[in-house]
C-alpha positions as CSV (number, residue, x, y, z in Angstrom):
1,M,116.6,125.4,40.7
2,Y,119.7,123.6,41.9
3,M,120.1,120.1,43.3
4,I,121.9,119.7,46.7
5,G,125.0,118.3,45.0
6,Q,125.3,121.3,42.7
7,V,125.0,123.7,45.7
8,A,127.5,121.7,47.7
9,E,130.0,122.1,44.8
10,M,129.2,125.8,44.3
11,F,130.0,126.5,47.9
12,D,132.6,123.8,48.4
13,L,130.6,122.4,51.3
14,P,129.8,118.8,52.2
15,I,126.2,117.8,51.3
16,S,125.8,116.9,55.0
17,T,126.3,120.5,55.9
18,L,123.5,121.7,53.6
19,R,121.2,119.0,55.1
20,Y,122.2,120.2,58.6
21,Y,121.4,123.8,57.7
22,D,118.1,122.7,56.4
23,K,117.3,120.7,59.5
24,Q,118.2,123.8,61.6
25,G,115.6,125.8,59.8
26,L,117.9,128.0,57.8
27,F,116.0,127.4,54.5
28,P,112.4,127.7,55.6
29,N,110.9,128.1,52.2
30,M,112.9,125.4,50.4
31,E,110.9,123.5,47.8
32,R,111.0,119.7,47.8
33,V,110.0,117.5,44.9
34,S,109.3,113.9,46.0
35,G,111.4,114.7,49.1
36,I,114.3,116.0,47.1
37,R,115.6,119.5,48.1
38,R,115.5,122.1,45.4
39,F,117.6,125.2,46.0
40,S,116.2,128.4,44.4
41,D,118.1,131.7,44.0
42,Q,116.6,132.6,47.4
43,E,118.3,129.7,49.2
44,I,121.5,130.4,47.3
45,E,121.5,134.0,48.6
46,A,120.6,132.8,52.1
47,L,123.5,130.4,51.9
48,R,125.9,133.2,50.9
49,V,124.8,135.1,54.0
50,I,125.0,132.0,56.2
51,E,128.5,131.3,55.1
52,C,129.5,134.9,55.7
53,L,128.1,134.9,59.2
54,K,129.8,131.6,60.0
55,K,133.1,132.9,58.8
56,A,132.5,136.0,61.0
57,G,132.2,133.7,64.0
58,M,128.4,133.5,64.4
59,E,126.8,130.4,65.8
60,I,124.1,128.5,64.0
61,K,121.5,129.4,66.6
62,D,122.2,133.1,66.1
63,I,122.0,132.7,62.3
64,R,118.7,130.9,62.7
65,Q,117.5,134.0,64.7
66,F,118.5,136.2,61.8
67,M,116.6,133.9,59.4
68,D,113.6,134.1,61.7
69,W,113.8,137.9,61.7
70,C,113.9,137.9,57.9
71,A,110.7,135.8,57.9
72,E,109.0,138.3,60.3
73,G,109.5,141.1,57.8
74,P,110.4,144.8,57.9
75,T,109.7,145.3,61.6
76,T,113.0,143.4,62.4
77,Y,115.2,145.6,60.2
78,P,116.7,147.3,63.3
79,Q,117.6,144.0,64.9
80,R,119.1,142.7,61.7
81,K,121.1,145.9,61.2
82,A,122.4,145.7,64.9
83,M,123.4,142.1,64.4
84,F,125.4,143.0,61.3
85,E,127.0,146.0,63.0
86,E,128.1,143.8,65.9
87,R,129.6,141.2,63.5
88,K,131.3,143.9,61.5
89,A,132.9,145.4,64.7
90,H,133.9,141.8,65.7
91,M,135.5,141.2,62.3
92,E,137.3,144.6,62.3
93,A,138.8,143.8,65.7
94,E,139.8,140.3,64.5
95,I,141.4,141.8,61.4
96,A,143.4,144.3,63.5
97,H,144.6,141.4,65.7
98,M,145.6,139.4,62.7
99,N,147.4,142.4,61.1
100,R,149.4,142.8,64.3
101,A,150.4,139.1,64.0
102,L,151.2,139.5,60.3
103,D,153.4,142.6,61.0
104,M,155.3,140.6,63.7
105,L,156.0,137.9,61.1
106,K,157.1,140.5,58.5
107,F,159.4,142.1,61.0
108,K,160.9,138.7,62.1
109,C,161.4,137.6,58.4
110,W,163.2,140.8,57.7
111,Y,165.2,140.6,61.0
112,Y,166.4,137.1,60.4
113,E,167.2,137.8,56.7
114,Q,169.4,140.6,57.9
115,A,171.0,138.5,60.6
116,I,171.8,135.8,58.1
117,Q,173.5,138.3,55.8
118,D,175.4,139.9,58.8
119,G,176.2,136.7,60.5
120,S,174.9,138.1,63.8
121,E,172.2,140.2,65.4
122,D,174.5,142.9,66.8
123,R,173.8,145.5,64.1
124,L,170.0,144.8,64.2
125,K,169.7,145.2,68.0
126,A,171.1,148.7,67.7
127,L,168.5,149.6,65.1
128,I,165.4,148.7,67.2
129,P,163.1,150.6,67.2
130,D,164.0,154.1,66.0
131,R,166.6,153.3,63.3
132,L,164.7,150.5,61.5
133,P,163.8,151.1,57.8
134,E,160.5,152.9,57.7
135,G,158.3,150.0,56.4
136,I,159.8,147.6,58.9
137,R,159.6,150.1,61.7
138,K,155.8,150.5,61.0
139,A,155.4,146.7,61.1
140,Y,157.5,146.5,64.3
141,E,155.4,149.3,66.0
142,N,152.1,147.7,65.0
143,A,153.3,144.3,66.2
144,H,154.3,145.8,69.6
145,R,151.2,147.7,70.4
């Protein structure tokens, strides 16, 4: 069993966030001793999932729905799986978007390093897009999709 301060430190979260999650019903079976929250391994695992879903862009009300489905038992497996599939697709799209931005940054860093060395952009403009070095060309193409 863990005290709220220990859990806050483990997850690098403010204690107020853990209290908020509890008030929102995200830890329905949490034990309390004299009103003090005690986090079991079950709540720790729930918190791992909660933090994952938050990072994936899910709102607390939707995370609460997931927790409710967990409490309902095996009949909600299809809903839970569908929720994770939707979040996975959302994250994959977000990662692709971020990779395009990262590739633009890589290209521009290379481009301006070359411009600094050359003292102008003239040679570089003639390279775009077909005569760029292969790795930079791939980054350029991904960034310009």
